[in-house]
C-alpha atoms as one frame of an Amber mdcrd trajectory, in Angstrom:
protein
 124.851 -89.012 -47.826 123.073 -89.864 -44.671 120.030 -90.987 -46.054 118.149
 -92.657 -49.768 115.357 -92.945 -50.138 114.283 -95.666 -52.809 110.690 -94.925
 -54.267 109.079 -98.741 -55.724 105.978 -99.456 -57.375 105.984-103.302 -56.922
 107.278-103.588 -59.808 110.201-105.386 -61.494 112.095-101.768 -62.333 111.295
-100.595 -59.342 113.195-103.834 -57.608 116.221-103.231 -59.856 115.948 -99.220
 -58.166 116.194-100.633 -54.139 118.554-102.837 -54.877 121.373-100.422 -55.976
 119.719 -97.908 -53.923 120.638-100.368 -51.104 123.751-101.161 -52.444 125.090
 -97.827 -52.745 123.594 -97.461 -48.597 126.144-100.332 -48.155 128.825 -98.946
 -49.877 128.010 -94.699 -48.480 127.350 -95.948 -45.392 124.038 -93.547 -45.747
 120.137 -95.167 -43.844 118.066 -96.674 -47.211 114.272 -96.023 -46.366 112.162
 -97.565 -48.863 108.655 -96.141 -50.290 105.419 -96.779 -51.727 102.508 -94.126
 -53.108  99.731 -96.432 -53.536  96.892 -93.885 -55.477  94.441 -91.904 -53.187
  91.866 -92.045 -56.525  90.466 -95.334 -55.496  87.846 -95.534 -53.625  88.386
 -95.473 -49.930  87.818 -99.059 -49.017  90.255-100.791 -52.403  92.969 -98.055
 -51.102  93.313 -98.887 -47.479  93.302-102.649 -49.168  95.743-101.797 -51.871
  98.478-100.115 -49.654  98.044-102.995 -46.973  99.495-105.280 -49.777 102.005
-103.368 -50.615 103.277-102.961 -46.772 103.367-107.444 -46.400 104.608-107.486
 -50.666 107.844-105.095 -48.699 108.119-106.726 -46.185 108.681-109.801 -47.139
 110.981-108.545 -50.026 112.805-107.411 -46.995 113.158-110.268 -45.645 114.234
-112.431 -48.463 116.518-110.319 -49.684 119.487-110.166 -47.530 120.909-107.220
 -48.808 118.176-105.196 -47.590 117.661-107.337 -43.940 121.191-106.168 -43.032
 120.440-103.148 -43.714 116.610-102.832 -41.777 115.064 -99.934 -44.231 112.300
 -98.012 -43.070 109.354 -98.805 -44.928 106.695 -96.436 -45.627 103.790 -96.701
 -47.286 101.801 -93.424 -47.981  98.460 -92.549 -50.152  98.448 -89.773 -52.871
 100.717 -89.248 -55.898 104.242 -90.078 -55.961 105.818 -86.844 -57.879 104.025
 -84.918 -55.635 104.565 -87.134 -51.896 107.831 -88.236 -53.228 110.444 -84.749
 -53.196 108.325 -82.888 -49.648 108.980 -87.242 -47.891 112.246 -87.097 -49.792
 113.287 -83.258 -48.041 111.561 -84.329 -44.789 113.725 -87.173 -44.384 116.704
 -85.472 -45.541 117.556 -87.709 -48.291 120.763 -86.909 -49.978 119.900 -89.299
 -53.350 116.171 -90.376 -54.562 116.181 -93.434 -56.800 113.565 -94.773 -58.585
 113.308 -97.414 -61.054 113.442 -96.406 -65.303 110.439 -95.083 -67.113 107.435
 -96.981 -67.739 104.739 -95.010 -70.689 101.321 -95.411 -69.360  99.499 -95.052
 -73.237  97.997 -92.272 -74.784  97.583 -90.226 -71.609 101.513 -89.911 -71.225
 101.578 -89.256 -75.117  98.755 -85.831 -74.633 100.486 -85.132 -71.201 103.239
 -84.352 -68.905 104.600 -87.847 -68.036 105.212 -89.082 -63.635 108.903 -90.000
 -63.928 109.464 -85.366 -65.432 106.835 -84.426 -62.849 108.634 -85.861 -60.165
 112.363 -84.592 -61.502 110.643 -80.666 -61.792 109.157 -81.504 -58.179 112.320
 -82.317 -56.285 116.010 -80.239 -56.092 117.413 -83.152 -55.271 120.136 -85.591
 -56.524 117.712 -88.060 -58.750 119.129 -91.963 -60.074 116.871 -93.209 -62.591
 117.634 -97.477 -62.624 117.244 -99.281 -65.954 120.258-101.964 -65.525 120.468
-104.595 -63.353 122.090-103.583 -59.652 124.297-106.466 -58.499 127.436-105.153
 -59.868 129.245-101.867 -59.199 129.308 -99.023 -62.191 132.042 -99.251 -64.531
 131.710 -96.729 -67.072 130.580 -93.605 -66.222 129.793 -90.842 -69.160 129.712
 -86.983 -67.645 127.651 -84.566 -69.790 130.004 -81.875 -69.877 129.306 -78.167
 -70.617 132.172 -76.685 -68.148 128.621 -75.248 -65.829 128.209 -75.277 -62.363
 125.672 -78.241 -63.071 128.052 -79.856 -64.128 130.556 -79.779 -61.687 128.025
 -80.784 -59.549 127.013 -83.708 -62.236 130.396 -85.123 -61.866 131.392 -84.608
 -57.787 127.817 -86.427 -57.145 128.617 -89.778 -59.980 132.354 -89.732 -58.315
 130.250 -90.376 -54.720 128.328 -93.261 -55.673 130.957 -94.446 -58.643 134.227
 -94.164 -56.974 136.111 -96.738 -58.854 133.885 -96.684 -62.022 136.336 -95.210
 -65.531 135.040 -91.629 -66.320 134.747 -89.406 -69.168 133.265 -85.672 -69.178
 132.310 -85.495 -72.681 131.007 -82.676 -74.310 128.415 -82.429 -77.267 129.368
 -79.778 -79.796 127.269 -78.509 -82.021 127.457 -75.125 -84.954 125.472 -72.581
 -84.761 124.442 -74.061 -88.734 123.095 -76.936 -87.314 120.355 -75.403 -85.355
 117.719 -76.409 -88.597 115.406 -79.210 -88.946 118.000 -80.981 -91.084 121.751
 -80.070 -89.908 122.812 -82.533 -87.989 121.341 -84.947 -90.087 123.625 -84.017
 -92.890 126.908 -84.432 -90.369 129.600 -82.307 -89.943 132.964 -81.500 -88.528
 134.391 -79.779 -85.521 137.332 -76.954 -86.428 140.290 -77.509 -85.396 140.823
 -74.734 -83.841 137.251 -75.581 -82.257 139.096 -78.955 -80.848 141.732 -77.627
 -79.746 140.699 -75.263 -77.735 137.978 -77.799 -76.117 140.536 -80.749 -75.607
 142.217 -78.332 -73.626 139.594 -77.344 -71.095 138.423 -81.002 -70.615 142.010
 -81.969 -69.830 142.246 -79.171 -67.569 138.686 -80.040 -65.783 138.717 -83.545
 -65.670 142.221 -83.023 -63.850 140.947 -80.912 -61.635 137.923 -83.653 -61.128
 140.338 -86.022 -60.350 139.749 -89.616 -58.522 141.019 -92.556 -59.341 141.826
 -93.774 -62.124 141.652 -90.646 -63.953 138.668 -89.450 -66.106 139.286 -89.381
 -70.024 137.305 -86.933 -71.728 135.887 -86.730 -76.001 134.686 -83.650 -77.566
 131.756 -85.094 -79.595 129.512 -83.434 -82.595 125.836 -83.816 -82.014 122.950
 -83.001 -80.149 124.076 -83.834 -76.226 120.747 -86.143 -75.056 121.137 -88.223
 -79.103 125.248 -87.888 -78.173 124.292 -89.344 -74.751 121.766 -92.174 -75.767
 124.459 -93.198 -78.162 126.840 -93.726 -75.680 124.572 -95.733 -73.465 123.267
 -98.430 -76.416 126.680 -98.606 -77.519 128.094-100.370 -74.178 130.290 -96.777
 -73.546 128.446 -95.985 -69.898 126.699 -97.600 -67.669 126.115 -94.658 -66.145
 124.710 -91.631 -67.708 125.678 -88.755 -65.387 123.790 -85.473 -66.154 123.512
 -81.576 -64.374 120.601 -79.625 -63.699 120.666 -75.827 -64.906 119.049 -73.624
 -62.211 119.020 -70.718 -65.365 115.868 -68.817 -66.226 113.814 -68.888 -69.435
 114.411 -70.369 -72.518 117.928 -71.326 -71.725 116.382 -73.057 -68.260 113.840
 -75.219 -71.169 116.033 -76.593 -73.211 118.673 -77.398 -71.039 115.827 -79.252
 -68.474 114.266 -80.496 -71.536 117.604 -82.899 -72.641 118.171 -83.783 -68.786
 114.362 -85.235 -68.631 115.003 -86.647 -72.659 118.077 -88.424 -71.522 116.100
 -89.744 -68.210 113.611 -91.156 -70.294 114.846 -92.378 -72.969 118.357 -93.859
 -72.142 119.872 -97.099 -72.410 121.616 -96.979 -68.356 121.259 -95.694 -66.070
 120.782 -91.703 -65.019 121.404 -89.399 -62.476 120.311 -86.464 -62.599 122.669
 -83.747 -60.499 120.772 -80.804 -58.863 122.208 -77.185 -59.124 124.422 -76.302
 -56.768
């Protein structure tokens, strides 16, 4: 990972993202690039003023933050739309990771349309880290959504890279085919012992192969993947959730992609979305 790109809209959420990106860049020996995108729908005079103000604010932030000033990050202020410019600039700069702040609802417009964060996730083939929590401490508890796919392996390896000392749990969310009805999950259910044993053996093998110190733990949980992961975050069992983004086509891609997007928008902790290998 030679370059980390942090995107900021100058909000407190984005400040956390920039600081997390800085900590990761220092730990990885990577260069850091900070990007702010000014909405080019503004009138020309206002747009120029807004870009100048953003550049001044970011320059001051770097000067006042020892971690940032030590890294001497590249600073870019561009005019356009973040979900369009960010993937392009990330590719052009050779970024190995894109770091952004958590989702902020923009009201009825996003209820009727697609949130900016989702458009960003769909527009880039790079790993994306969505930062929600404070960035002062390294990650301690990582939960990886584990469905035995190449995408899950990619998420596991990437999570190991950015959180090498964290405890890791491979989490497999299991649902019976009969719980696909509107009330199936709410009605509760149990995992057949034979299925539990088989999944446990597979998870143990994968945890051993994934390796690392401490060795990954594993858990099979009854319920939908998105709900299971969000619950782990809200219960304090994870400060980082890692998911793979599948390269399948058709309905499978739609459903699996929706899980990653749902968790990215609503989890109570940081979320790492890994691209297909």
